[in-house]
N, CA, C and O atoms as a GROMACS GRO file, in nm:
protein
  360
    1UNK      N    1   0.673   1.096  -0.121
    1UNK     CA    2   0.553   1.174  -0.133
    1UNK      C    3   0.420   1.125  -0.100
    1UNK      O    4   0.330   1.200  -0.064
    2UNK      N    5   0.409   0.994  -0.115
    2UNK     CA    6   0.279   0.920  -0.066
    2UNK      C    7   0.274   0.938   0.083
    2UNK      O    8   0.169   0.970   0.139
    3UNK      N    9   0.397   0.916   0.156
    3UNK     CA   10   0.374   0.914   0.298
    3UNK      C   11   0.362   1.063   0.352
    3UNK      O   12   0.290   1.090   0.447
    4UNK      N   13   0.430   1.147   0.292
    4UNK     CA   14   0.411   1.289   0.325
    4UNK      C   15   0.268   1.349   0.299
    4UNK      O   16   0.205   1.411   0.384
    5UNK      N   17   0.230   1.325   0.182
    5UNK     CA   18   0.107   1.387   0.139
    5UNK      C   19  -0.030   1.312   0.171
    5UNK      O   20  -0.137   1.373   0.175
    6UNK      N   21  -0.021   1.180   0.194
    6UNK     CA   22  -0.139   1.103   0.194
    6UNK      C   23  -0.129   1.030   0.349
    6UNK      O   24  -0.190   1.073   0.446
    7UNK      N   25  -0.052   0.927   0.351
    7UNK     CA   26  -0.057   0.835   0.458
    7UNK      C   27  -0.044   0.895   0.598
    7UNK      O   28  -0.102   0.846   0.695
    8UNK      N   29   0.038   1.005   0.605
    8UNK     CA   30   0.043   1.077   0.737
    8UNK      C   31  -0.066   1.164   0.771
    8UNK      O   32  -0.066   1.221   0.880
    9UNK      N   33  -0.166   1.183   0.681
    9UNK     CA   34  -0.267   1.273   0.710
    9UNK      C   35  -0.386   1.211   0.769
    9UNK      O   36  -0.448   1.124   0.706
   10UNK      N   37  -0.423   1.249   0.885
   10UNK     CA   38  -0.533   1.201   0.968
   10UNK      C   39  -0.667   1.181   0.876
   10UNK      O   40  -0.744   1.086   0.896
   11UNK      N   41  -0.687   1.273   0.779
   11UNK     CA   42  -0.800   1.253   0.691
   11UNK      C   43  -0.793   1.120   0.615
   11UNK      O   44  -0.899   1.063   0.587
   12UNK      N   45  -0.673   1.068   0.580
   12UNK     CA   46  -0.654   0.942   0.511
   12UNK      C   47  -0.695   0.822   0.606
   12UNK      O   48  -0.776   0.735   0.575
   13UNK      N   49  -0.634   0.830   0.718
   13UNK     CA   50  -0.667   0.720   0.813
   13UNK      C   51  -0.809   0.712   0.856
   13UNK      O   52  -0.867   0.604   0.859
   14UNK      N   53  -0.868   0.829   0.890
   14UNK     CA   54  -1.011   0.838   0.892
   14UNK      C   55  -1.093   0.789   0.794
   14UNK      O   56  -1.200   0.738   0.828
   15UNK      N   57  -1.060   0.797   0.665
   15UNK     CA   58  -1.124   0.773   0.558
   15UNK      C   59  -1.121   0.629   0.518
   15UNK      O   60  -1.210   0.584   0.447
   16UNK      N   61  -1.025   0.557   0.560
   16UNK     CA   62  -1.012   0.406   0.521
   16UNK      C   63  -1.023   0.311   0.624
   16UNK      O   64  -1.040   0.193   0.594
   17UNK      N   65  -1.014   0.355   0.763
   17UNK     CA   66  -1.018   0.242   0.875
   17UNK      C   67  -1.136   0.169   0.872
   17UNK      O   68  -1.123   0.054   0.914
   18UNK      N   69  -1.251   0.203   0.835
   18UNK     CA   70  -1.376   0.134   0.831
   18UNK      C   71  -1.378   0.023   0.723
   18UNK      O   72  -1.446  -0.079   0.734
   19UNK      N   73  -1.304   0.047   0.628
   19UNK     CA   74  -1.319  -0.038   0.494
   19UNK      C   75  -1.190  -0.131   0.480
   19UNK      O   76  -1.199  -0.239   0.422
   20UNK      N   77  -1.088  -0.092   0.528
   20UNK     CA   78  -0.937  -0.142   0.487
   20UNK      C   79  -0.870  -0.177   0.605
   20UNK      O   80  -0.889  -0.109   0.706
   21UNK      N   81  -0.790  -0.279   0.606
   21UNK     CA   82  -0.680  -0.302   0.715
   21UNK      C   83  -0.540  -0.256   0.643
   21UNK      O   84  -0.499  -0.311   0.540
   22UNK      N   85  -0.477  -0.160   0.703
   22UNK     CA   86  -0.362  -0.112   0.648
   22UNK      C   87  -0.254  -0.199   0.696
   22UNK      O   88  -0.252  -0.238   0.812
   23UNK      N   89  -0.150  -0.237   0.596
   23UNK     CA   90  -0.032  -0.309   0.626
   23UNK      C   91   0.080  -0.233   0.536
   23UNK      O   92   0.073  -0.217   0.415
   24UNK      N   93   0.178  -0.193   0.616
   24UNK     CA   94   0.285  -0.111   0.541
   24UNK      C   95   0.410  -0.207   0.562
   24UNK      O   96   0.448  -0.254   0.669
   25UNK      N   97   0.462  -0.224   0.438
   25UNK     CA   98   0.596  -0.302   0.418
   25UNK      C   99   0.706  -0.222   0.375
   25UNK      O  100   0.695  -0.171   0.264
   26UNK      N  101   0.809  -0.202   0.440
   26UNK     CA  102   0.922  -0.118   0.396
   26UNK      C  103   1.015  -0.198   0.304
   26UNK      O  104   1.049  -0.314   0.328
   27UNK      N  105   1.053  -0.127   0.199
   27UNK     CA  106   1.158  -0.196   0.110
   27UNK      C  107   1.264  -0.094   0.072
   27UNK      O  108   1.276  -0.049  -0.042
   28UNK      N  109   1.340  -0.060   0.179
   28UNK     CA  110   1.438   0.049   0.155
   28UNK      C  111   1.541   0.015   0.044
   28UNK      O  112   1.568  -0.101   0.014
   29UNK      N  113   1.595   0.124  -0.015
   29UNK     CA  114   1.702   0.105  -0.123
   29UNK      C  115   1.819   0.035  -0.053
   29UNK      O  116   1.875  -0.059  -0.108
   30UNK      N  117   1.858   0.079   0.069
   30UNK     CA  118   1.962   0.025   0.151
   30UNK      C  119   1.918  -0.106   0.219
   30UNK      O  120   1.866  -0.100   0.331
   31UNK      N  121   1.935  -0.220   0.159
   31UNK     CA  122   1.867  -0.342   0.207
   31UNK      C  123   1.948  -0.392   0.335
   31UNK      O  124   1.906  -0.490   0.397
   32UNK      N  125   2.062  -0.327   0.375
   32UNK     CA  126   2.138  -0.359   0.488
   32UNK      C  127   2.060  -0.314   0.613
   32UNK      O  128   2.102  -0.345   0.725
   33UNK      N  129   1.943  -0.240   0.597
   33UNK     CA  130   1.863  -0.199   0.705
   33UNK      C  131   1.768  -0.298   0.746
   33UNK      O  132   1.711  -0.288   0.854
   34UNK      N  133   1.745  -0.394   0.664
   34UNK     CA  134   1.650  -0.512   0.683
   34UNK      C  135   1.716  -0.636   0.742
   34UNK      O  136   1.832  -0.668   0.717
   35UNK      N  137   1.638  -0.700   0.820
   35UNK     CA  138   1.680  -0.835   0.868
   35UNK      C  139   1.680  -0.944   0.743
   35UNK      O  140   1.619  -0.917   0.639
   36UNK      N  141   1.740  -1.047   0.759
   36UNK     CA  142   1.745  -1.142   0.652
   36UNK      C  143   1.590  -1.202   0.627
   36UNK      O  144   1.548  -1.237   0.516
   37UNK      N  145   1.519  -1.207   0.746
   37UNK     CA  146   1.386  -1.260   0.728
   37UNK      C  147   1.312  -1.167   0.658
   37UNK      O  148   1.236  -1.204   0.568
   38UNK      N  149   1.324  -1.043   0.690
   38UNK     CA  150   1.249  -0.929   0.625
   38UNK      C  151   1.292  -0.910   0.462
   38UNK      O  152   1.209  -0.867   0.382
   39UNK      N  153   1.414  -0.940   0.425
   39UNK     CA  154   1.449  -0.947   0.298
   39UNK      C  155   1.380  -1.070   0.212
   39UNK      O  156   1.328  -1.051   0.102
   40UNK      N  157   1.384  -1.190   0.273
   40UNK     CA  158   1.327  -1.292   0.225
   40UNK      C  159   1.172  -1.282   0.206
   40UNK      O  160   1.119  -1.321   0.102
   41UNK      N  161   1.097  -1.225   0.315
   41UNK     CA  162   0.949  -1.214   0.312
   41UNK      C  163   0.921  -1.098   0.193
   41UNK      O  164   0.834  -1.126   0.110
   42UNK      N  165   0.986  -0.979   0.181
   42UNK     CA  166   0.973  -0.899   0.105
   42UNK      C  167   0.989  -0.950  -0.048
   42UNK      O  168   0.917  -0.912  -0.140
   43UNK      N  169   1.089  -1.035  -0.059
   43UNK     CA  170   1.105  -1.093  -0.202
   43UNK      C  171   0.984  -1.187  -0.227
   43UNK      O  172   0.932  -1.180  -0.338
   44UNK      N  173   0.935  -1.267  -0.144
   44UNK     CA  174   0.824  -1.350  -0.171
   44UNK      C  175   0.694  -1.262  -0.209
   44UNK      O  176   0.621  -1.294  -0.303
   45UNK      N  177   0.670  -1.152  -0.130
   45UNK     CA  178   0.554  -1.072  -0.166
   45UNK      C  179   0.587  -0.992  -0.291
   45UNK      O  180   0.491  -0.960  -0.361
   46UNK      N  181   0.702  -0.958  -0.328
   46UNK     CA  182   0.726  -0.885  -0.450
   46UNK      C  183   0.689  -0.979  -0.570
   46UNK      O  184   0.619  -0.943  -0.664
   47UNK      N  185   0.745  -1.109  -0.555
   47UNK     CA  186   0.714  -1.217  -0.667
   47UNK      C  187   0.555  -1.249  -0.670
   47UNK      O  188   0.487  -1.244  -0.772
   48UNK      N  189   0.515  -1.277  -0.559
   48UNK     CA  190   0.359  -1.318  -0.545
   48UNK      C  191   0.273  -1.210  -0.610
   48UNK      O  192   0.184  -1.249  -0.686
   49UNK      N  193   0.287  -1.081  -0.591
   49UNK     CA  194   0.208  -0.967  -0.635
   49UNK      C  195   0.246  -0.901  -0.759
   49UNK      O  196   0.176  -0.815  -0.814
   50UNK      N  197   0.370  -0.948  -0.806
   50UNK     CA  198   0.411  -0.870  -0.929
   50UNK      C  199   0.458  -0.739  -0.915
   50UNK      O  200   0.444  -0.661  -1.010
   51UNK      N  201   0.524  -0.696  -0.789
   51UNK     CA  202   0.536  -0.559  -0.770
   51UNK      C  203   0.677  -0.515  -0.841
   51UNK      O  204   0.784  -0.576  -0.830
   52UNK      N  205   0.656  -0.406  -0.911
   52UNK     CA  206   0.771  -0.370  -1.001
   52UNK      C  207   0.832  -0.241  -0.970
   52UNK      O  208   0.938  -0.207  -1.023
   53UNK      N  209   0.759  -0.159  -0.876
   53UNK     CA  210   0.813  -0.039  -0.846
   53UNK      C  211   0.753   0.015  -0.715
   53UNK      O  212   0.659  -0.048  -0.667
   54UNK      N  213   0.795   0.117  -0.657
   54UNK     CA  214   0.761   0.172  -0.521
   54UNK      C  215   0.722   0.317  -0.539
   54UNK      O  216   0.785   0.382  -0.623
   55UNK      N  217   0.632   0.370  -0.473
   55UNK     CA  218   0.545   0.297  -0.375
   55UNK      C  219   0.442   0.226  -0.455
   55UNK      O  220   0.392   0.273  -0.558
   56UNK      N  221   0.411   0.105  -0.400
   56UNK     CA  222   0.295   0.028  -0.462
   56UNK      C  223   0.191  -0.002  -0.340
   56UNK      O  224   0.221  -0.047  -0.230
   57UNK      N  225   0.064   0.032  -0.385
   57UNK     CA  226  -0.037   0.007  -0.277
   57UNK      C  227  -0.119  -0.113  -0.347
   57UNK      O  228  -0.157  -0.102  -0.464
   58UNK      N  229  -0.143  -0.216  -0.277
   58UNK     CA  230  -0.214  -0.331  -0.307
   58UNK      C  231  -0.345  -0.328  -0.236
   58UNK      O  232  -0.351  -0.298  -0.117
   59UNK      N  233  -0.452  -0.360  -0.308
   59UNK     CA  234  -0.582  -0.378  -0.261
   59UNK      C  235  -0.617  -0.514  -0.263
   59UNK      O  236  -0.651  -0.562  -0.371
   60UNK      N  237  -0.613  -0.592  -0.150
   60UNK     CA  238  -0.646  -0.730  -0.139
   60UNK      C  239  -0.780  -0.765  -0.092
   60UNK      O  240  -0.837  -0.688  -0.014
   61UNK      N  241  -0.834  -0.869  -0.128
   61UNK     CA  242  -0.967  -0.913  -0.058
   61UNK      C  243  -0.931  -0.991   0.065
   61UNK      O  244  -0.815  -1.006   0.102
   62UNK      N  245  -1.029  -1.039   0.123
   62UNK     CA  246  -1.010  -1.113   0.266
   62UNK      C  247  -0.932  -1.235   0.241
   62UNK      O  248  -0.878  -1.287   0.339
   63UNK      N  249  -0.918  -1.295   0.116
   63UNK     CA  250  -0.840  -1.408   0.092
   63UNK      C  251  -0.698  -1.384   0.037
   63UNK      O  252  -0.627  -1.477  -0.001
   64UNK      N  253  -0.662  -1.265   0.034
   64UNK     CA  254  -0.535  -1.223  -0.005
   64UNK      C  255  -0.518  -1.213  -0.168
   64UNK      O  256  -0.408  -1.202  -0.222
   65UNK      N  257  -0.625  -1.218  -0.228
   65UNK     CA  258  -0.626  -1.198  -0.378
   65UNK      C  259  -0.621  -1.065  -0.408
   65UNK      O  260  -0.693  -0.989  -0.344
   66UNK      N  261  -0.542  -1.018  -0.501
   66UNK     CA  262  -0.530  -0.876  -0.550
   66UNK      C  263  -0.638  -0.840  -0.630
   66UNK      O  264  -0.657  -0.902  -0.735
   67UNK      N  265  -0.724  -0.736  -0.591
   67UNK     CA  266  -0.817  -0.672  -0.657
   67UNK      C  267  -0.802  -0.537  -0.723
   67UNK      O  268  -0.885  -0.484  -0.796
   68UNK      N  269  -0.687  -0.490  -0.686
   68UNK     CA  270  -0.644  -0.355  -0.740
   68UNK      C  271  -0.496  -0.320  -0.700
   68UNK      O  272  -0.440  -0.374  -0.605
   69UNK      N  273  -0.440  -0.235  -0.772
   69UNK     CA  274  -0.311  -0.189  -0.747
   69UNK      C  275  -0.290  -0.034  -0.779
   69UNK      O  276  -0.344   0.017  -0.877
   70UNK      N  277  -0.219   0.030  -0.702
   70UNK     CA  278  -0.204   0.173  -0.740
   70UNK      C  279  -0.072   0.216  -0.671
   70UNK      O  280   0.003   0.136  -0.615
   71UNK      N  281  -0.052   0.341  -0.680
   71UNK     CA  282   0.081   0.394  -0.626
   71UNK      C  283   0.045   0.544  -0.579
   71UNK      O  284  -0.067   0.582  -0.546
   72UNK      N  285   0.157   0.617  -0.583
   72UNK     CA  286   0.131   0.764  -0.557
   72UNK      C  287   0.032   0.824  -0.657
   72UNK      O  288   0.026   0.790  -0.775
   73UNK      N  289  -0.042   0.913  -0.602
   73UNK     CA  290  -0.131   1.002  -0.694
   73UNK      C  291  -0.135   1.144  -0.625
   73UNK      O  292  -0.133   1.163  -0.504
   74UNK      N  293  -0.140   1.237  -0.722
   74UNK     CA  294  -0.146   1.364  -0.663
   74UNK      C  295  -0.296   1.400  -0.630
   74UNK      O  296  -0.390   1.342  -0.685
   75UNK      N  297  -0.312   1.496  -0.539
   75UNK     CA  298  -0.449   1.522  -0.486
   75UNK      C  299  -0.467   1.535  -0.335
   75UNK      O  300  -0.560   1.598  -0.283
   76UNK      N  301  -0.367   1.467  -0.267
   76UNK     CA  302  -0.382   1.461  -0.116
   76UNK      C  303  -0.470   1.352  -0.064
   76UNK      O  304  -0.511   1.266  -0.142
   77UNK      N  305  -0.502   1.351   0.057
   77UNK     CA  306  -0.553   1.240   0.121
   77UNK      C  307  -0.700   1.213   0.083
   77UNK      O  308  -0.736   1.099   0.054
   78UNK      N  309  -0.777   1.307   0.084
   78UNK     CA  310  -0.917   1.299   0.035
   78UNK      C  311  -0.944   1.226  -0.100
   78UNK      O  312  -1.027   1.137  -0.117
   79UNK      N  313  -0.862   1.276  -0.190
   79UNK     CA  314  -0.872   1.213  -0.320
   79UNK      C  315  -0.810   1.078  -0.331
   79UNK      O  316  -0.850   1.000  -0.417
   80UNK      N  317  -0.712   1.044  -0.247
   80UNK     CA  318  -0.663   0.911  -0.235
   80UNK      C  319  -0.755   0.815  -0.173
   80UNK      O  320  -0.758   0.701  -0.218
   81UNK      N  321  -0.831   0.850  -0.074
   81UNK     CA  322  -0.933   0.767  -0.007
   81UNK      C  323  -1.039   0.748  -0.131
   81UNK      O  324  -1.073   0.634  -0.163
   82UNK      N  325  -1.084   0.844  -0.189
   82UNK     CA  326  -1.184   0.825  -0.298
   82UNK      C  327  -1.134   0.728  -0.406
   82UNK      O  328  -1.209   0.644  -0.456
   83UNK      N  329  -1.013   0.740  -0.438
   83UNK     CA  330  -0.946   0.645  -0.535
   83UNK      C  331  -0.944   0.503  -0.483
   83UNK      O  332  -0.970   0.409  -0.557
   84UNK      N  333  -0.915   0.488  -0.363
   84UNK     CA  334  -0.907   0.344  -0.301
   84UNK      C  335  -1.050   0.287  -0.297
   84UNK      O  336  -1.071   0.167  -0.316
   85UNK      N  337  -1.149   0.375  -0.272
   85UNK     CA  338  -1.282   0.319  -0.255
   85UNK      C  339  -1.337   0.291  -0.401
   85UNK      O  340  -1.442   0.227  -0.410
   86UNK      N  341  -1.281   0.330  -0.503
   86UNK     CA  342  -1.320   0.283  -0.632
   86UNK      C  343  -1.289   0.133  -0.670
   86UNK      O  344  -1.345   0.074  -0.762
   87UNK      N  345  -1.195   0.080  -0.589
   87UNK     CA  346  -1.160  -0.061  -0.587
   87UNK      C  347  -1.271  -0.151  -0.535
   87UNK      O  348  -1.288  -0.264  -0.579
   88UNK      N  349  -1.345  -0.097  -0.440
   88UNK     CA  350  -1.449  -0.172  -0.359
   88UNK      C  351  -1.546  -0.245  -0.457
   88UNK      O  352  -1.592  -0.186  -0.554
   89UNK      N  353  -1.575  -0.374  -0.429
   89UNK     CA  354  -1.668  -0.438  -0.514
   89UNK      C  355  -1.818  -0.391  -0.474
   89UNK      O  356  -1.855  -0.362  -0.361
   90UNK      N  357  -1.895  -0.390  -0.591
   90UNK     CA  358  -2.029  -0.330  -0.564
   90UNK      C  359  -2.122  -0.433  -0.548
   90UNK      O  360  -2.240  -0.407  -0.525
   0.00000   0.00000   0.00000
C-alpha cells in the first residue's frame, strides 16, 4: 500500500527530494530472493534501529541517528510528505 499510494507518486518524490535522501531496503517474506550479504545487512539494520514490522520508514539525521519512525499512513502522497516534514528539527 505504501509503495502503491505514496512512494510511486511523483508528488511524494517532488515533496521530499529537497529535504531527504531516500534509501529503500527490501526485506521480502521470501528470503531466498536476497543474497547472503543482503540478509546479513538487513539483519544488522533491523537490530540497530529496532525495526519490528514492515513497512517501516525511518527518519535519520546526517549522522545516522534515528529522529523519527513511521510506516504506512492513509491520505496519499501529499499527506505523507506533510507527515514526514513534521519530523524536521525546528
